[in-house]
N, C-alpha and C positions, 0 to 999 in steps of 0.2 A: 141638402145643399142648404148652407147658410149663409146669414145676411151678409156674411164679409164676404165670402164668394160669390154673393149676385152683386154686389158692391164690387168686385174688381171688374168682374165681366163689364158690367156697366159702364166702367172708366175705360175700358181695353175696347169697348165698343165704340166710345165717342172717339178716343184717338184715331181708332180705326175710320172715323167719319172724316176727320180732320185729313187723313191720312188720302182718302180718298178722292175729296172735294178737290183736294190737287191736282190728284193725279187727273178728275174727270178735263177739271176746266183746262189743264195742258193738254189734254188731248184734242179736248173740243179747238183750241187754238194752235197747237206746236206745228200742226202741217201747213194752218195755213198762214203763219208768223216765216215758216220757212221758206215758204213760195215766194215770200213776198223780201226777203231778207237773204235768201239763195244765189249763188252766181247761175246755180242752172236748177230747172224746174225737180232735176230726177235726185237733187241735193234736198227736196222739200222736207221728208221725214229725215232727215238724218240727225236731227236735235233729239227727235223719240228714239232712234238707235242708239244715241250716246247714252239716252238716260236709262236704255236696258242696260248698255255696256255696264254701266257705272255697276247699277244693281247687282249685274253678278260679279264683277270685281268684291266690289263692296259687299255685298253678303257674305261672303265667307269673311272678311274681314270683320263685318258687323259681329256675325256668331262668336267667332274666337274671342273679341274685345269683351261681349257680355259674358263670356264665361271667365272673364279676369273682372272687371267691373261691375257686373250685374246688367241686370235687363232695364232697369229704370233707368241707369245712368245713358246706357246706351241709348234707349231709345228719347233723352233727352240733346243726348250727341247728335243724334238724325233729326232733330226738329232745329236745333242751331246752323247744322249746314241749309235745312231747308229755307233758316228765312235769309239768310246769304245768297241762294239761290234768286228766290224771286226779287230781291232786292238789284242783283244784277240784269236777272233778264229784263226788268224796266228800264235799266238805263239803256241796257244793248239794242232796245229795240228804238227807245228814242232815238239812240245815236246810228241806229242802222246799223248795225255791228253782228253779224252774219254767228264770226267765232265766239264773240262775249255771248251771246246768246247760247252756242252751242255748251260753252263751261258753263253757264247759271241753267242747264240742261243735267247737265251731269250732277251741280251738287244740289238738284231737284232727286236724283238718282241715287244719292246717299241717303238722302231721305226715306227714299222706297225701301234701299237696301233694309234700314231698320226698320220701318214699319211692316215687312214681311213675316216679323218674327212677334208681332201681337197675338195672332192666331197659337205660337207656340207658349207663348205667356199664358193664355188662355185652357190650354190641354193641361200646364205643369197647376195651374192655381186650381183646376176644378179637380176633385174626383174623380176614379175612371170611369164609373157606370156613367157620367156625364159628359166624357170627353165631347163626344162627335157634338153635343148639342152646345157646349160650352164655344169648342171652333165657328160654330156655324152664327152662333150668336155676336160670336165678338166680327164677324165679314158681316152679318146684318147691319153694324152701323155705316154700310154703303149706301143702304136707303138713303140715308140723308144727302149724301154724294150726288145719287143722280139726281136731287133738285137743284141743290147748291149748287153743283161746279157748272153746267152747263149754261145755267140762267144768271151762273153771275160773269163769267165770259159774255156771253150777250149784253147782260146791262151794262159792264163797265166796257166794251170795246171800242168805244168811240170819247170816252171821257178825257183822255187826250190827244197831243195832236198824230201820235202814231196807234193805228191799230193796236186793240190788246195787250197794250203796256200799261194802261189802269186795274187790266185783270190783273197782271202778276204781281201791282202793289198793292191789289185787295187782299192777296192769299195772309200779306202780313197779317192784318185783322187775323185771319183763318189758325195761322200757327199759335197765336198767342192762347187760344182755347186749346190746341194739341197740347203746349205749357204745360197749361192750369193743371189738364186732364193725368198728366203723366206724373206730375209733382203730388198728384193724391194718392197713385200709386202705392199699393202695399202686396211685392212678390215676392213668392220663393226665390230664397237664395240659392243661384245655380252655378253658382262660385261652387259654394262645400260641396250642395247632392252633385255636381258633375265627377265629384273624386271617389262616389260611392261604387262599389263594387269591382268587376275586374274588366277591363277592356279588350275586345276583342281585334283581331287584326283586320282591317277595313276591308281585306279582300271576303274572309268568311261574313260580315256583313252584308258584301255587296252581292252576295252570289244567293242571298236569302231570295225568293220569287216576291214574298212580298215587298221586298225593298222593290226589285226590278220592275215591278206592275206601278207601285206609287211612282214611281219615277215617273216612267212613261206615262202615266193617264196624266198626270200633274204639266209635263211638259208640252204632251200633244193638243191639252186644252189651254194652256198660254199658248203656243204659236198659234195654234188656226182661229182663235178668238184677237189673238193681237195682229196679227197678217192682216184677217178682212178688217178690223176696225181702224187700224191703222193707217190705212186707204180710205178709208169712207166720206170723210170729207173732202178729201179729193174729188172721189168719185160721184158725188153730190153736187158740188160745186160744177163738174165737166160734163155733168145733167142737166144743169141749170137749174138748182134746186137752191132758196136761198138760204144766207144764215141763218134764220129762225127756223127752216124745216132740219137744218142739218146740228142742230142744239137739242128738236125735240129726238131725232135720232138717237143720237150718244145719250139725251139723260133717257130717253126709253131703254137702250143696250145696258148702260149702268145700273137702272132698275132693274131689268133683267138679272144683272151680274149677282145682284146684292137683296133683291126682296126674298127670292126663296131659301134667304139663309134663314129665316122664322122656320121653315120647318123642313130643312135638309139634313141638321140631325137627328129627328125625330122619324124621318123618313129612311136614315140609316139605318136608327135602332128598332123601326118595326117591319121594315121590308126586306133590310139584309143591303150591307156594303157592295158587294156585284152588282145587285141589280141599279141600284142608283148609279153605280161607275156605267152601267149600259144605258141607262136613259140618256147620259151626259154624249156619250158617241152618239146616239140616235138622235138626239137634239142639232149638234152639230151638224150632222149630214142635213140632217132640216133646214136648218140655217143656209147650205151651201146649196138645196133645190131649191130655196127660194128667192136666195138670191139671183139665179142663174136665169129664173123664170121670167125677170122684170125689173125696171130701175126705175118706178115710181117713187116718189115718195111714201106710198104704205109697202110695196117690194123691200124699200129699205128699211123701214121699220121694224116689221113682222120679221125679218131677217137678222137683223139684230137681236133681235130680242130672244130670239132662238139659240142666238149665239152667246148672250149673257146667261140664260140660263142652263147650257150645257157645259159651259165654263165652270159655273157653280157647282154643280153635280160632281167634273171629274177633278178638280181643285179640292173640294173639301173632302171628297171622297178618298182623294190621294193623299191628303194631308193626314186624315185619320190611320188610313191603311201605313202611312210611315212610321206613325208615333207605337208602332207595334214589334217592327223592325229595330230597335235602338235599346242597350240599356241607358240607364241614368248616366252613366262614366262615359257613354257614347255618343250624348247627345250634342254637344257641340259640332264635332266633326261631322255625323250624320245631315245636320239640318242644313251644315254649311255647303256642304257637297251637291245636298237636294238642290239649294238655292243655286248653286254656281250651273249645275247641268239647266234648270229651269231656264234661268236669265241668260246664259250665254246663246240659247237656243232662240229665245226670243229675242234677242240683240238682233239677230240674223234675219229674222222674219221683220223686224222692223224696218232695218235698211234697206231690205229688198219690198217691202209691199210698194211704197212709193214709187221706186222705179217701174214693177212693174204694171202699176194701176196707168202712170203716163206711158210706158212704153206698149205695153200690150191689152190693156184693158179691165173693165171690171170682171168681166167674165173671168179672162186668167185668175187672177187674184183669188176668184173662188174657187176655182179646177184644183189648184196647187195644194191646198190643204189635203182634199182625198186622201190622198197616198198614207198621212198622218192618221187620219181617223182609222184608215185599214190597218196599222201598225198597232193602233190601241186596242181594235176588236181582236186583233190575236192574240195580244198580253191578255187582254181577260180570260180569250177563251184558252190559253193556255194555263193559267193560274187557275180556271175551273176544271182541266184535267187534272193538275196533280193534286188537286184537293181531295179530289176523290178517290186515287189511287194512292198518294200521299199525303195527309192532311199538313195543310201549312202553320205557322204558328200561329200560336193563340193571336184571334183577332179582337179579342174582348164579347160584349152584349153588341158592337157593331157590326159584327159581320153575320 
């Protein structure tokens, strides 16, 4: 591991911290702002859903754009969208304009769609034997976000005349740090490298067991996590918990999502990718069980921590598995399809979570992800059987 490699991973981790500070602040505040501004409570999570809808559409465009202009220029484009989105969100809250707040959420979604490629940039800059560790170390930048985002939302919530207007204004300073980090990056030129080798038809790529299971694990991890997480602020409010308690639970959840990243790559290397993916499914099932057992702050806290760690194992494991499903010439297409499938699913989960929590309650929010967990478990069993009778494509030292 050269000094240059470590420097790029450090900068990508800092950029990830900026991305996730923005995301955790948004998750802490968006549903509550939506409840204040929306014409009906059922639309309270619409801004969250629109953010993921934009991530879905923007993820494809960002991948193809980076294939043309490079990673760094693409990351700077995303930060420009974030800056515009934070400014618009501030003005929308002050003007009591729900539509404008939804548009701001979409601009922040474009930023998120570009930031999802920080982990792929880490895989490209790292030597193959350190690839899983590089991905997880970049995601570890979210540890800082676990503290900064929710606390920033709480500390600035009442600084202006409308709740959370100052919170989004404060993000402008956070994005300045992101601009500085990306400007210092020196990343491989994916514009040149994507021309290397011959690209297969996408149907051939999609038939690979490693591709199918990588996508299933990432989609299930994201949907189960986001469906429960998006409804949590509303559920805690409906069960008469304070804003401080809600911020603490979201902070702990985000910490659970990213703190394991310091060791997830090491666990994949030592224990094997399949065991880590299975652990993710088990932890998400544990989160559902805990959330169904009570509605105290302690239940919300432990359940959301389990939810975060389970997501971490499935997402990092799925990302690592996906890198063995494509050749350099296929990178942009495969990554774009992967992001599209993840965030098209998450968009529906985000939109539905508020309506389900409002109409059916917290128990229903936690029961609905159970079939998804069964799907992930079935996919892992299927891949395990295929590897016994017919070895899957090489997964390097991570498998």
